N, CA, C and O atoms as a Maestro MAE file, in Angstrom:
{
 s_m_m2io_version
 :::
 2.0.0
}

f_m_ct {
 s_m_title
 :::
 protein
 m_atom[248] {
  # First column is atom index #
  i_m_mmod_type
  r_m_x_coord
  r_m_y_coord
  r_m_z_coord
  i_m_residue_number
  s_m_chain_name
  s_m_pdb_residue_name
  s_m_pdb_atom_name
  i_m_atomic_number
  :::
  1 25 14.368 -18.442 -3.717 1 A "MET " " N  " 7
  2 3 14.944 -17.162 -3.351 1 A "MET " " CA " 6
  3 2 13.834 -16.115 -3.301 1 A "MET " " C  " 6
  4 15 12.981 -16.055 -4.186 1 A "MET " " O  " 8
  5 25 13.857 -15.310 -2.277 2 A "ALA " " N  " 7
  6 3 12.840 -14.274 -2.105 2 A "ALA " " CA " 6
  7 2 13.102 -13.118 -3.053 2 A "ALA " " C  " 6
  8 15 14.249 -12.781 -3.346 2 A "ALA " " O  " 8
  9 25 12.029 -12.524 -3.523 3 A "GLN " " N  " 7
  10 3 12.139 -11.351 -4.381 3 A "GLN " " CA " 6
  11 2 11.815 -10.112 -3.577 3 A "GLN " " C  " 6
  12 15 10.970 -10.131 -2.682 3 A "GLN " " O  " 8
  13 25 12.494 -9.048 -3.909 4 A "ARG " " N  " 7
  14 3 12.223 -7.762 -3.256 4 A "ARG " " CA " 6
  15 2 11.566 -6.845 -4.278 4 A "ARG " " C  " 6
  16 15 12.100 -6.619 -5.363 4 A "ARG " " O  " 8
  17 25 10.412 -6.329 -3.920 5 A "VAL " " N  " 7
  18 3 9.682 -5.447 -4.816 5 A "VAL " " CA " 6
  19 2 9.652 -4.056 -4.198 5 A "VAL " " C  " 6
  20 15 9.205 -3.878 -3.065 5 A "VAL " " O  " 8
  21 25 10.126 -3.087 -4.943 6 A "GLU " " N  " 7
  22 3 10.095 -1.701 -4.475 6 A "GLU " " CA " 6
  23 2 9.119 -0.921 -5.340 6 A "GLU " " C  " 6
  24 15 9.115 -1.040 -6.565 6 A "GLU " " O  " 8
  25 25 8.301 -0.130 -4.687 7 A "THR " " N  " 7
  26 3 7.328 0.683 -5.398 7 A "THR " " CA " 6
  27 2 7.670 2.152 -5.176 7 A "THR " " C  " 6
  28 15 7.755 2.615 -4.038 7 A "THR " " O  " 8
  29 25 7.861 2.865 -6.253 8 A "MET " " N  " 7
  30 3 8.106 4.304 -6.162 8 A "MET " " CA " 6
  31 2 6.780 5.014 -6.401 8 A "MET " " C  " 6
  32 15 6.019 4.654 -7.299 8 A "MET " " O  " 8
  33 25 6.524 6.010 -5.599 9 A "LEU " " N  " 7
  34 3 5.316 6.805 -5.746 9 A "LEU " " CA " 6
  35 2 5.656 8.097 -6.458 9 A "LEU " " C  " 6
  36 15 6.744 8.645 -6.280 9 A "LEU " " O  " 8
  37 25 4.735 8.581 -7.254 10 A "ASP " " N  " 7
  38 3 4.918 9.847 -7.957 10 A "ASP " " CA " 6
  39 2 4.316 10.987 -7.152 10 A "ASP " " C  " 6
  40 15 3.371 10.788 -6.388 10 A "ASP " " O  " 8
  41 25 4.861 12.174 -7.325 11 A "CYS " " N  " 7
  42 3 4.367 13.370 -6.659 11 A "CYS " " CA " 6
  43 2 2.973 13.694 -7.198 11 A "CYS " " C  " 6
  44 15 2.789 13.880 -8.401 11 A "CYS " " O  " 8
  45 25 2.008 13.757 -6.302 12 A "ASP " " N  " 7
  46 3 0.629 14.055 -6.709 12 A "ASP " " CA " 6
  47 2 0.515 15.440 -7.344 12 A "ASP " " C  " 6
  48 15 -0.230 15.622 -8.308 12 A "ASP " " O  " 8
  49 25 1.256 16.424 -6.805 13 A "ALA " " N  " 7
  50 3 1.175 17.787 -7.327 13 A "ALA " " CA " 6
  51 2 1.773 17.885 -8.737 13 A "ALA " " C  " 6
  52 15 1.220 18.574 -9.594 13 A "ALA " " O  " 8
  53 25 2.896 17.201 -8.983 14 A "CYS " " N  " 7
  54 3 3.509 17.224 -10.314 14 A "CYS " " CA " 6
  55 2 2.603 16.554 -11.341 14 A "CYS " " C  " 6
  56 15 2.456 17.040 -12.462 14 A "CYS " " O  " 8
  57 25 1.997 15.436 -10.951 15 A "LEU " " N  " 7
  58 3 1.086 14.747 -11.873 15 A "LEU " " CA " 6
  59 2 -0.108 15.620 -12.228 15 A "LEU " " C  " 6
  60 15 -0.527 15.658 -13.385 15 A "LEU " " O  " 8
  61 25 -0.658 16.319 -11.244 16 A "LYS " " N  " 7
  62 3 -1.839 17.145 -11.485 16 A "LYS " " CA " 6
  63 2 -1.509 18.387 -12.300 16 A "LYS " " C  " 6
  64 15 -2.230 18.732 -13.237 16 A "LYS " " O  " 8
  65 25 -0.412 19.061 -11.940 17 A "LYS " " N  " 7
  66 3 -0.092 20.332 -12.569 17 A "LYS " " CA " 6
  67 2 0.509 20.172 -13.963 17 A "LYS " " C  " 6
  68 15 0.060 20.806 -14.917 17 A "LYS " " O  " 8
  69 25 1.528 19.320 -14.071 18 A "GLU " " N  " 7
  70 3 2.252 19.216 -15.340 18 A "GLU " " CA " 6
  71 2 2.092 17.879 -16.037 18 A "GLU " " C  " 6
  72 15 2.504 17.719 -17.186 18 A "GLU " " O  " 8
  73 25 1.492 16.911 -15.341 19 A "GLY " " N  " 7
  74 3 1.373 15.581 -15.918 19 A "GLY " " CA " 6
  75 2 2.693 14.826 -15.942 19 A "GLY " " C  " 6
  76 15 2.826 13.841 -16.669 19 A "GLY " " O  " 8
  77 25 3.682 15.276 -15.152 20 A "THR " " N  " 7
  78 3 4.990 14.628 -15.145 20 A "THR " " CA " 6
  79 2 5.123 13.700 -13.945 20 A "THR " " C  " 6
  80 15 4.539 13.933 -12.886 20 A "THR " " O  " 8
  81 25 5.903 12.648 -14.137 21 A "GLU " " N  " 7
  82 3 6.146 11.682 -13.080 21 A "GLU " " CA " 6
  83 2 7.457 12.031 -12.382 21 A "GLU " " C  " 6
  84 15 8.535 11.839 -12.944 21 A "GLU " " O  " 8
  85 25 7.363 12.540 -11.163 22 A "VAL " " N  " 7
  86 3 8.515 12.885 -10.340 22 A "VAL " " CA " 6
  87 2 8.405 12.072 -9.060 22 A "VAL " " C  " 6
  88 15 7.335 11.996 -8.457 22 A "VAL " " O  " 8
  89 25 9.511 11.466 -8.645 23 A "ASP " " N  " 7
  90 3 9.492 10.630 -7.439 23 A "ASP " " CA " 6
  91 2 9.069 11.424 -6.212 23 A "ASP " " C  " 6
  92 15 9.585 12.511 -5.954 23 A "ASP " " O  " 8
  93 25 8.134 10.875 -5.469 24 A "ALA " " N  " 7
  94 3 7.715 11.470 -4.198 24 A "ALA " " CA " 6
  95 2 8.712 11.053 -3.123 24 A "ALA " " C  " 6
  96 15 9.145 9.902 -3.079 24 A "ALA " " O  " 8
  97 25 9.072 11.995 -2.261 25 A "VAL " " N  " 7
  98 3 10.030 11.709 -1.187 25 A "VAL " " CA " 6
  99 2 9.417 11.942 0.187 25 A "VAL " " C  " 6
  100 15 10.051 11.667 1.206 25 A "VAL " " O  " 8
  101 25 8.192 12.446 0.219 26 A "MET " " N  " 7
  102 3 7.535 12.672 1.503 26 A "MET " " CA " 6
  103 2 6.025 12.566 1.339 26 A "MET " " C  " 6
  104 15 5.489 12.645 0.234 26 A "MET " " O  " 8
  105 25 5.358 12.385 2.475 27 A "LYS " " N  " 7
  106 3 3.899 12.272 2.495 27 A "LYS " " CA " 6
  107 2 3.356 13.379 3.395 27 A "LYS " " C  " 6
  108 15 3.863 13.608 4.494 27 A "LYS " " O  " 8
  109 25 2.329 14.054 2.917 28 A "MET " " N  " 7
  110 3 1.663 15.072 3.713 28 A "MET " " CA " 6
  111 2 0.267 14.541 4.037 28 A "MET " " C  " 6
  112 15 -0.472 14.132 3.141 28 A "MET " " O  " 8
  113 25 -0.086 14.549 5.317 29 A "THR " " N  " 7
  114 3 -1.383 14.052 5.760 29 A "THR " " CA " 6
  115 2 -2.150 15.178 6.430 29 A "THR " " C  " 6
  116 15 -1.653 15.813 7.359 29 A "THR " " O  " 8
  117 25 -3.347 15.418 5.959 30 A "ILE " " N  " 7
  118 3 -4.239 16.405 6.558 30 A "ILE " " CA " 6
  119 2 -5.560 15.691 6.786 30 A "ILE " " C  " 6
  120 15 -6.315 15.425 5.851 30 A "ILE " " O  " 8
  121 25 -5.820 15.389 8.051 31 A "GLY " " N  " 7
  122 3 -7.016 14.609 8.355 31 A "GLY " " CA " 6
  123 2 -6.952 13.273 7.649 31 A "GLY " " C  " 6
  124 15 -5.938 12.582 7.743 31 A "GLY " " O  " 8
  125 25 -8.001 12.888 6.944 32 A "PRO " " N  " 7
  126 3 -8.000 11.597 6.266 32 A "PRO " " CA " 6
  127 2 -7.294 11.621 4.896 32 A "PRO " " C  " 6
  128 15 -7.150 10.575 4.265 32 A "PRO " " O  " 8
  129 25 -6.862 12.783 4.440 33 A "ASP " " N  " 7
  130 3 -6.243 12.907 3.119 33 A "ASP " " CA " 6
  131 2 -4.730 12.771 3.197 33 A "ASP " " C  " 6
  132 15 -4.092 13.338 4.084 33 A "ASP " " O  " 8
  133 25 -4.158 12.015 2.262 34 A "GLU " " N  " 7
  134 3 -2.708 11.854 2.181 34 A "GLU " " CA " 6
  135 2 -2.244 12.227 0.786 34 A "GLU " " C  " 6
  136 15 -2.870 11.866 -0.211 34 A "GLU " " O  " 8
  137 25 -1.131 12.959 0.730 35 A "TYR " " N  " 7
  138 3 -0.555 13.390 -0.536 35 A "TYR " " CA " 6
  139 2 0.903 12.972 -0.573 35 A "TYR " " C  " 6
  140 15 1.629 13.173 0.401 35 A "TYR " " O  " 8
  141 25 1.343 12.392 -1.684 36 A "ASP " " N  " 7
  142 3 2.744 12.059 -1.894 36 A "ASP " " CA " 6
  143 2 3.358 13.224 -2.663 36 A "ASP " " C  " 6
  144 15 2.834 13.645 -3.695 36 A "ASP " " O  " 8
  145 25 4.496 13.748 -2.140 37 A "LEU " " N  " 7
  146 3 5.076 14.962 -2.713 37 A "LEU " " CA " 6
  147 2 6.565 14.820 -2.985 37 A "LEU " " C  " 6
  148 15 7.277 14.114 -2.269 37 A "LEU " " O  " 8
  149 25 7.023 15.498 -4.026 38 A "CYS " " N  " 7
  150 3 8.449 15.594 -4.299 38 A "CYS " " CA " 6
  151 2 9.043 16.619 -3.321 38 A "CYS " " C  " 6
  152 15 8.309 17.282 -2.588 38 A "CYS " " O  " 8
  153 25 10.345 16.738 -3.316 39 A "GLU " " N  " 7
  154 3 10.980 17.659 -2.370 39 A "GLU " " CA " 6
  155 2 10.523 19.104 -2.592 39 A "GLU " " C  " 6
  156 15 10.244 19.819 -1.629 39 A "GLU " " O  " 8
  157 25 10.447 19.533 -3.848 40 A "MET " " N  " 7
  158 3 10.057 20.914 -4.151 40 A "MET " " CA " 6
  159 2 8.646 21.218 -3.638 40 A "MET " " C  " 6
  160 15 8.433 22.224 -2.961 40 A "MET " " O  " 8
  161 25 7.693 20.356 -3.959 41 A "HIS " " N  " 7
  162 3 6.315 20.599 -3.531 41 A "HIS " " CA " 6
  163 2 6.167 20.420 -2.026 41 A "HIS " " C  " 6
  164 15 5.368 21.122 -1.407 41 A "HIS " " O  " 8
  165 25 6.906 19.509 -1.427 42 A "GLY " " N  " 7
  166 3 6.869 19.343 0.015 42 A "GLY " " CA " 6
  167 2 7.297 20.611 0.735 42 A "GLY " " C  " 6
  168 15 6.650 21.037 1.691 42 A "GLY " " O  " 8
  169 25 8.393 21.214 0.275 43 A "LYS " " N  " 7
  170 3 8.871 22.466 0.875 43 A "LYS " " CA " 6
  171 2 7.864 23.594 0.649 43 A "LYS " " C  " 6
  172 15 7.613 24.400 1.544 43 A "LYS " " O  " 8
  173 25 7.297 23.644 -0.546 44 A "LYS " " N  " 7
  174 3 6.341 24.705 -0.876 44 A "LYS " " CA " 6
  175 2 5.101 24.625 0.020 44 A "LYS " " C  " 6
  176 15 4.697 25.629 0.607 44 A "LYS " " O  " 8
  177 25 4.499 23.441 0.127 45 A "PHE " " N  " 7
  178 3 3.278 23.300 0.917 45 A "PHE " " CA " 6
  179 2 3.557 23.446 2.407 45 A "PHE " " C  " 6
  180 15 2.718 23.960 3.146 45 A "PHE " " O  " 8
  181 25 4.730 22.999 2.857 46 A "ARG " " N  " 7
  182 3 5.087 23.180 4.267 46 A "ARG " " CA " 6
  183 2 5.201 24.667 4.600 46 A "ARG " " C  " 6
  184 15 4.732 25.112 5.647 46 A "ARG " " O  " 8
  185 25 5.828 25.431 3.704 47 A "ALA " " N  " 7
  186 3 5.966 26.872 3.922 47 A "ALA " " CA " 6
  187 2 4.600 27.561 3.911 47 A "ALA " " C  " 6
  188 15 4.349 28.448 4.727 47 A "ALA " " O  " 8
  189 25 3.724 27.163 3.004 48 A "LEU " " N  " 7
  190 3 2.383 27.756 2.940 48 A "LEU " " CA " 6
  191 2 1.588 27.468 4.213 48 A "LEU " " C  " 6
  192 15 0.906 28.347 4.740 48 A "LEU " " O  " 8
  193 25 1.680 26.234 4.698 49 A "LEU " " N  " 7
  194 3 0.968 25.895 5.934 49 A "LEU " " CA " 6
  195 2 1.555 26.636 7.130 49 A "LEU " " C  " 6
  196 15 0.812 27.100 7.995 49 A "LEU " " O  " 8
  197 25 2.880 26.751 7.187 50 A "ALA " " N  " 7
  198 3 3.513 27.472 8.296 50 A "ALA " " CA " 6
  199 2 3.113 28.943 8.276 50 A "ALA " " C  " 6
  200 15 2.897 29.545 9.328 50 A "ALA " " O  " 8
  201 25 3.013 29.524 7.080 51 A "GLU " " N  " 7
  202 3 2.594 30.927 6.959 51 A "GLU " " CA " 6
  203 2 1.150 31.103 7.416 51 A "GLU " " C  " 6
  204 15 0.821 32.072 8.100 51 A "GLU " " O  " 8
  205 25 0.290 30.159 7.033 52 A "ALA " " N  " 7
  206 3 -1.129 30.266 7.367 52 A "ALA " " CA " 6
  207 2 -1.418 29.907 8.826 52 A "ALA " " C  " 6
  208 15 -2.276 30.523 9.458 52 A "ALA " " O  " 8
  209 25 -0.705 28.913 9.358 53 A "LEU " " N  " 7
  210 3 -1.045 28.390 10.679 53 A "LEU " " CA " 6
  211 2 -0.002 28.669 11.750 53 A "LEU " " C  " 6
  212 15 -0.269 28.463 12.934 53 A "LEU " " O  " 8
  213 25 1.164 29.127 11.366 54 A "GLY " " N  " 7
  214 3 2.249 29.327 12.324 54 A "GLY " " CA " 6
  215 2 3.092 28.076 12.451 54 A "GLY " " C  " 6
  216 15 2.828 27.070 11.793 54 A "GLY " " O  " 8
  217 25 4.096 28.137 13.289 55 A "THR " " N  " 7
  218 3 4.990 27.009 13.501 55 A "THR " " CA " 6
  219 2 4.311 25.980 14.404 55 A "THR " " C  " 6
  220 15 3.731 26.340 15.428 55 A "THR " " O  " 8
  221 25 4.382 24.693 14.026 56 A "PRO " " N  " 7
  222 3 3.776 23.661 14.871 56 A "PRO " " CA " 6
  223 2 4.386 23.653 16.265 56 A "PRO " " C  " 6
  224 15 5.590 23.864 16.413 56 A "PRO " " O  " 8
  225 25 3.573 23.411 17.285 57 A "ALA " " N  " 7
  226 3 4.019 23.450 18.677 57 A "ALA " " CA " 6
  227 2 5.144 22.456 18.945 57 A "ALA " " C  " 6
  228 15 6.042 22.757 19.732 57 A "ALA " " O  " 8
  229 25 5.124 21.274 18.313 58 A "HIS " " N  " 7
  230 3 6.161 20.281 18.603 58 A "HIS " " CA " 6
  231 2 7.543 20.715 18.109 58 A "HIS " " C  " 6
  232 15 8.544 20.207 18.614 58 A "HIS " " O  " 8
  233 25 7.637 21.628 17.148 59 A "THR " " N  " 7
  234 3 8.949 22.077 16.683 59 A "THR " " CA " 6
  235 2 9.486 23.212 17.540 59 A "THR " " C  " 6
  236 15 10.682 23.499 17.491 59 A "THR " " O  " 8
  237 25 8.637 23.863 18.323 60 A "LEU " " N  " 7
  238 3 9.081 24.951 19.185 60 A "LEU " " CA " 6
  239 2 9.867 24.419 20.393 60 A "LEU " " C  " 6
  240 15 10.738 25.112 20.917 60 A "LEU " " O  " 8
  241 25 9.563 23.202 20.828 61 A "ALA " " N  " 7
  242 3 10.224 22.631 21.995 61 A "ALA " " CA " 6
  243 2 11.647 22.174 21.691 61 A "ALA " " C  " 6
  244 15 12.458 22.042 22.608 61 A "ALA " " O  " 8
  245 25 11.957 21.934 20.447 62 A "ALA " " N  " 7
  246 3 13.290 21.415 20.073 62 A "ALA " " CA " 6
  247 2 14.358 22.464 20.153 62 A "ALA " " C  " 6
  248 15 15.522 22.183 19.871 62 A "ALA " " O  " 8
  :::
 }
 m_bond[247] {
  # First column is bond index #
  i_m_from
  i_m_to
  i_m_order
  :::
  1 1 2 1
  2 2 3 1
  3 3 4 2
  4 3 5 1
  5 5 6 1
  6 6 7 1
  7 7 8 2
  8 7 9 1
  9 9 10 1
  10 10 11 1
  11 11 12 2
  12 11 13 1
  13 13 14 1
  14 14 15 1
  15 15 16 2
  16 15 17 1
  17 17 18 1
  18 18 19 1
  19 19 20 2
  20 19 21 1
  21 21 22 1
  22 22 23 1
  23 23 24 2
  24 23 25 1
  25 25 26 1
  26 26 27 1
  27 27 28 2
  28 27 29 1
  29 29 30 1
  30 30 31 1
  31 31 32 2
  32 31 33 1
  33 33 34 1
  34 34 35 1
  35 35 36 2
  36 35 37 1
  37 37 38 1
  38 38 39 1
  39 39 40 2
  40 39 41 1
  41 41 42 1
  42 42 43 1
  43 43 44 2
  44 43 45 1
  45 45 46 1
  46 46 47 1
  47 47 48 2
  48 47 49 1
  49 49 50 1
  50 50 51 1
  51 51 52 2
  52 51 53 1
  53 53 54 1
  54 54 55 1
  55 55 56 2
  56 55 57 1
  57 57 58 1
  58 58 59 1
  59 59 60 2
  60 59 61 1
  61 61 62 1
  62 62 63 1
  63 63 64 2
  64 63 65 1
  65 65 66 1
  66 66 67 1
  67 67 68 2
  68 67 69 1
  69 69 70 1
  70 70 71 1
  71 71 72 2
  72 71 73 1
  73 73 74 1
  74 74 75 1
  75 75 76 2
  76 75 77 1
  77 77 78 1
  78 78 79 1
  79 79 80 2
  80 79 81 1
  81 81 82 1
  82 82 83 1
  83 83 84 2
  84 83 85 1
  85 85 86 1
  86 86 87 1
  87 87 88 2
  88 87 89 1
  89 89 90 1
  90 90 91 1
  91 91 92 2
  92 91 93 1
  93 93 94 1
  94 94 95 1
  95 95 96 2
  96 95 97 1
  97 97 98 1
  98 98 99 1
  99 99 100 2
  100 99 101 1
  101 101 102 1
  102 102 103 1
  103 103 104 2
  104 103 105 1
  105 105 106 1
  106 106 107 1
  107 107 108 2
  108 107 109 1
  109 109 110 1
  110 110 111 1
  111 111 112 2
  112 111 113 1
  113 113 114 1
  114 114 115 1
  115 115 116 2
  116 115 117 1
  117 117 118 1
  118 118 119 1
  119 119 120 2
  120 119 121 1
  121 121 122 1
  122 122 123 1
  123 123 124 2
  124 123 125 1
  125 125 126 1
  126 126 127 1
  127 127 128 2
  128 127 129 1
  129 129 130 1
  130 130 131 1
  131 131 132 2
  132 131 133 1
  133 133 134 1
  134 134 135 1
  135 135 136 2
  136 135 137 1
  137 137 138 1
  138 138 139 1
  139 139 140 2
  140 139 141 1
  141 141 142 1
  142 142 143 1
  143 143 144 2
  144 143 145 1
  145 145 146 1
  146 146 147 1
  147 147 148 2
  148 147 149 1
  149 149 150 1
  150 150 151 1
  151 151 152 2
  152 151 153 1
  153 153 154 1
  154 154 155 1
  155 155 156 2
  156 155 157 1
  157 157 158 1
  158 158 159 1
  159 159 160 2
  160 159 161 1
  161 161 162 1
  162 162 163 1
  163 163 164 2
  164 163 165 1
  165 165 166 1
  166 166 167 1
  167 167 168 2
  168 167 169 1
  169 169 170 1
  170 170 171 1
  171 171 172 2
  172 171 173 1
  173 173 174 1
  174 174 175 1
  175 175 176 2
  176 175 177 1
  177 177 178 1
  178 178 179 1
  179 179 180 2
  180 179 181 1
  181 181 182 1
  182 182 183 1
  183 183 184 2
  184 183 185 1
  185 185 186 1
  186 186 187 1
  187 187 188 2
  188 187 189 1
  189 189 190 1
  190 190 191 1
  191 191 192 2
  192 191 193 1
  193 193 194 1
  194 194 195 1
  195 195 196 2
  196 195 197 1
  197 197 198 1
  198 198 199 1
  199 199 200 2
  200 199 201 1
  201 201 202 1
  202 202 203 1
  203 203 204 2
  204 203 205 1
  205 205 206 1
  206 206 207 1
  207 207 208 2
  208 207 209 1
  209 209 210 1
  210 210 211 1
  211 211 212 2
  212 211 213 1
  213 213 214 1
  214 214 215 1
  215 215 216 2
  216 215 217 1
  217 217 218 1
  218 218 219 1
  219 219 220 2
  220 219 221 1
  221 221 222 1
  222 222 223 1
  223 223 224 2
  224 223 225 1
  225 225 226 1
  226 226 227 1
  227 227 228 2
  228 227 229 1
  229 229 230 1
  230 230 231 1
  231 231 232 2
  232 231 233 1
  233 233 234 1
  234 234 235 1
  235 235 236 2
  236 235 237 1
  237 237 238 1
  238 238 239 1
  239 239 240 2
  240 239 241 1
  241 241 242 1
  242 242 243 1
  243 243 244 2
  244 243 245 1
  245 245 246 1
  246 246 247 1
  247 247 248 2
  :::
 }
}
């Protein structure tokens, strides 16, 4: 019988800031760097990038 192995990733920001293990639900990629983020940090960093860089062109067409 085959086994199924699931790996949960922890939020990189939560681990760095508070040392807590919170499930990551999204990945942020900037160039060669990838970050696994929880929902709270994902929303926070997305808002910061949108403020600094504006709305991405691909979301304007929708």
